[in-house]
C-alpha positions in Angstrom: 28.1 -10.2 11.9 25.9 -10.4 15.2 24.2 -7.6 17.1 26.5 -7.3 19.8 29.4 -6.4 17.4 27.3 -4.4 15.3 26.0 -2.0 18.2 29.5 -1.8 19.7 30.7 -0.1 16.5 30.9 3.7 16.1 27.8 5.2 14.5 29.7 5.9 11.3 30.8 2.1 11.1 27.5 1.0 11.8 26.2 3.2 9.0 28.8 1.9 6.5 27.8 -1.8 7.4 24.2 -1.0 6.9 24.7 0.8 3.6 27.0 -2.2 2.3 24.3 -4.6 3.0 21.2 -3.1 1.6 19.0 -5.4 -0.3 18.4 -4.7 -4.1 14.6 -5.5 -3.5 12.0 -6.4 -1.0 9.5 -7.6 -3.7 8.1 -10.7 -2.7 6.0 -12.7 -5.3 2.8 -11.2 -3.6 4.1 -7.7 -4.2 3.1 -7.6 -8.1 -0.5 -8.2 -8.2 -3.1 -8.3 -5.1 -5.3 -11.0 -6.6 -7.7 -10.8 -3.7 -8.4 -7.1 -4.6 -8.6 -7.8 -8.4 -11.2 -10.5 -7.6 -13.3 -8.3 -5.2 -13.3 -5.4 -7.6 -14.2 -7.7 -10.7 -17.1 -9.7 -8.5 -18.5 -6.4 -7.4 -20.0 -6.2 -11.1 -20.1 -9.7 -12.3 -23.8 -9.7 -12.9 -23.8 -6.6 -14.9 -20.9 -7.7 -16.9 -22.4 -10.9 -17.7 -25.4 -9.1 -18.9 -23.5 -6.6 -21.1 -21.9 -9.7 -22.9 -25.4 -9.1 -24.9 -23.7 -6.1 -26.5 -20.6 -8.1 -27.9 -20.6 -8.0 -31.9 -24.1 -6.0 -32.0 -24.2 -4.2 -35.5 -26.6 -1.2 -34.2 -24.5 -1.3 -30.9 -25.5 2.5 -30.2 -29.0 1.8 -30.4 -28.9 -1.6 -28.7 -26.9 0.0 -25.8 -29.7 2.7 -25.6 -32.3 0.1 -25.4 -30.6 -2.2 -23.0 -29.4 0.8 -20.6 -33.0 2.4 -20.5 -34.4 -1.1 -19.6 -31.5 -1.6 -17.1 -29.9 1.6 -15.9 -27.9 0.1 -13.1 -25.9 -1.8 -15.8 -24.2 1.6 -16.5 -22.4 1.0 -13.0 -20.0 -1.4 -14.6 -18.8 1.0 -17.4 -16.0 2.8 -15.3 -14.4 -0.8 -14.6 -14.5 -1.5 -18.4 -12.8 1.8 -19.3 -10.0 1.2 -16.5 -11.3 3.9 -14.0 -11.3 3.7 -10.2 -13.5 7.1 -10.4 -17.1 6.5 -10.5 -18.1 10.2 -11.0 -16.4 11.5 -14.3 -15.6 14.9 -14.9 -15.5 15.1 -18.9 -14.3 17.7 -21.4 -15.9 17.5 -24.9 -14.6 19.6 -27.7 -17.1 20.1 -30.6 -16.3 20.6 -34.3 -16.1 24.3 -34.0 -13.3 23.9 -31.1 -16.0 24.9 -28.3 -15.1 23.4 -24.9 -18.1 21.8 -22.8 -17.4 20.6 -19.4 -19.8 17.9 -18.2 -20.1 15.4 -15.1 -21.4 11.9 -15.4 -22.3 10.1 -12.2 -21.9 6.1 -12.6 -22.3 5.5 -9.1 -25.8 7.1 -9.0 -27.4 6.8 -12.4 -29.6 9.5 -13.8 -32.1 7.6 -15.8 -33.0 11.0 -17.6 -29.7 10.9 -19.0 -29.3 7.7 -20.6 -28.6 9.0 -23.9 -25.6 11.1 -22.7 -24.3 8.0 -20.9 -24.3 6.0 -24.1 -22.6 8.8 -26.2 -20.0 8.7 -23.6 -19.5 5.1 -24.0 -19.4 5.7 -27.7 -17.1 8.7 -27.7 -14.6 6.7 -25.3 -14.3 3.9 -27.8 -16.0 1.4 -25.4 -18.8 0.7 -28.0 -16.6 0.1 -30.7 -14.5 -2.3 -28.6 -17.7 -4.2 -27.7 -18.8 -4.4 -31.4 -15.4 -5.2 -33.1 -12.5 -6.3 -30.6 -14.3 -8.1 -27.7 -14.8 -11.9 -28.1 -15.2 -13.3 -25.0 -16.5 -12.7 -21.3 -16.3 -9.2 -20.2 -15.7 -10.5 -16.5 -12.7 -12.1 -17.9 -11.7 -8.8 -19.4 -12.1 -7.0 -16.6 -10.1 -9.2 -14.5 -7.5 -8.1 -16.8 -8.2 -4.6 -16.6 -8.4 -5.0 -12.7 -4.9 -6.5 -12.5 -3.5 -3.7 -14.7 -5.0 -0.9 -12.3 -3.6 -2.9 -9.5 -0.1 -2.4 -10.9 -0.5 1.2 -10.3 -0.6 0.7 -6.5 2.8 -1.0 -6.3 4.5 2.1 -5.6 2.5 2.1 -2.3 3.1 -1.5 -1.7 6.7 -1.6 -0.5 5.9 -0.4 2.9 2.9 -2.9 3.1 5.5 -5.6 2.0 8.1 -4.8 4.6 5.3 -4.9 7.2 4.2 -8.4 6.1 8.1 -9.4 6.1 8.7 -7.9 9.8 5.2 -9.5 11.2 6.1 -13.0 9.8 9.4 -12.6 11.4 8.0 -11.3 14.6 5.4 -14.1 14.6 7.9 -16.8 14.5 10.4 -15.4 17.1 7.8 -14.4 19.8 6.4 -17.9 19.4 9.9 -19.4 20.2 10.5 -17.0 22.9 7.2 -17.0 24.5 6.8 -13.1 24.1 3.7 -11.1 23.3 3.1 -8.9 20.1 0.8 -6.7 18.3 0.7 -5.2 14.9 -0.4 -1.7 14.5 -0.3 -1.0 18.3 -1.3 2.1 19.7 -0.3 3.7 22.9 -3.6 3.4 24.4 -3.5 -0.3 23.7 0.0 -0.8 24.9 -1.1 0.8 28.1 -4.2 -1.1 28.7 -2.7 -4.4 27.9 0.6 -4.2 29.2 0.6 -1.3 31.5 3.5 0.5 29.8 3.4 4.2 29.2 4.5 5.2 25.5 5.2 9.0 24.9 4.0 9.7 21.2 4.3 12.6 18.8 1.1 12.1 17.3 -2.2 10.9 19.2 -3.1 8.6 16.4 0.3 7.2 16.1 0.3 3.3 15.3 3.6 1.4 15.8 4.0 -1.2 12.8 4.9 -3.8 15.6 5.1 -3.9 19.3 6.7 -6.8 21.3 6.2 -7.3 25.1 8.0 -9.3 27.6 6.1 -10.0 30.6 9.1 -11.5 32.6 11.2 -8.4 31.8 8.3 -5.8 31.8 10.0 -4.4 28.8 8.5 -3.3 25.3 10.1 -3.1 21.7 8.5 -0.6 19.3 9.2 -1.4 15.8 8.9 0.9 12.8 9.6 -0.5 9.2 9.8 1.0 5.7 11.5 0.6 2.2 12.9 3.1 0.0 13.9 1.7 -3.5 14.5 5.3 -5.0 16.0 8.3 -3.6 14.6 11.8 -3.0 14.1 14.7 -0.6 11.6 12.7 1.4 14.2 10.6 2.9 15.8 13.4 4.7 12.4 14.3 6.4 11.9 10.4 7.0 15.2 10.3 9.0 14.4 13.5 11.0 11.0 12.0 11.8 12.6 8.9 13.3 15.2 10.6 15.2 12.2 12.6 16.9 10.1 9.6 17.3 13.1 7.6 19.0 13.5 10.5 21.4 9.8 10.5 22.3 9.9 6.8 22.9 12.9 6.6 25.1 11.8 9.2 27.1 9.2 6.6 28.7 9.2 6.1 32.5 9.0 2.3 31.6 11.7 0.2 29.8 10.8 0.8 26.2 13.3 0.4 23.3 12.9 1.7 19.6 14.1 -0.2 16.6 13.9 0.9 13.1 14.0 -1.5 10.3 14.4 -0.1 6.8 16.0 -0.9 3.6 16.3 -0.1 -0.1 19.0 1.4 -2.4 17.6 4.8 -2.1 19.3 5.3 1.3 22.5 5.5 -0.7 21.3 9.0 -1.8 20.6 10.4 1.6 23.8 9.6 3.3 23.9 12.8 5.7 20.4 12.5 7.2 21.0 8.8 7.6 24.3 9.4 9.3 22.6 11.7 11.5 20.0 9.1 12.6 22.7 6.7 13.3 24.0 9.0 15.7 20.6 9.1 17.8 19.3 5.4 17.0 21.4 2.5 17.6 18.8 -0.1 16.5 18.9 0.7 12.8 18.6 -2.8 11.0 18.0 -3.8 7.4 16.7 -7.2 5.9 20.2 -8.7 5.8 20.3 -8.0 9.5 17.1 -9.6 10.3 18.3 -12.7 8.3 21.4 -12.6 10.6 19.1 -12.7 13.7 19.8 -8.9 14.9 16.2 -8.9 16.1 16.5 -12.3 17.8 19.6 -11.0 19.8 17.9 -7.9 20.7 15.0 -9.6 22.3 17.2 -12.1 24.1 20.1 -9.9 25.4 
């Protein structure tokens, strides 16, 4: 199917076509681990981690740790990475043998040299000293690489949107290069006014559009938003409503501005009613299959 045929369908028929061509995933190989971030987080404490290798296999490790940290307190800044914590200030609950609860806080960003023993006791109670004494047998830098890769996997749930933006930007870069058009990622209304002299009404003053494409020849602007929903939920109803409202704002411009919503994911099959309403207001709702079939190319050249 080409764009012309799709846009000439009724809103219900377009919705049916859209739902029948949703992708099962948008997970490119880069989705799984952000290795640049893993390396950056690991290198941050590379010197400290190499120094802490000294503790591996030590028999009297509590005393050795206290001695080492007393001489070099800044080494303690690497401890959160070793216990897979992004937090640098840790709130801690300790329960003693009499079931008394003690709440405390240790700051691993700004080391308190008067509390070295408390830091060491924490590393012991967390099991880290036991690991260093009995389990660790190689470089702690390599170990933290693995820890960081695991921590990075927790960010995957927020990565689908970023992945969609990357897919869209690559697609747009190729098309605009072929067609001699200008484009900008994360474009704001002030940027668009300053560079292309087009007024974009916005619902939020800080609104950034995922992609803006400009034709100098036509003095026309296309604004594109993109997202991906692999799972359902009540959020999808709010999302559909937000983009209906955004489309109304944009198309009220005194200039020639067209709105495009590129979204995908099996989650939309659980939000048929709000999506149906969106299709009644927004003509250019595309998914990845439609990008593959050159809907965006057709739109930019019609």
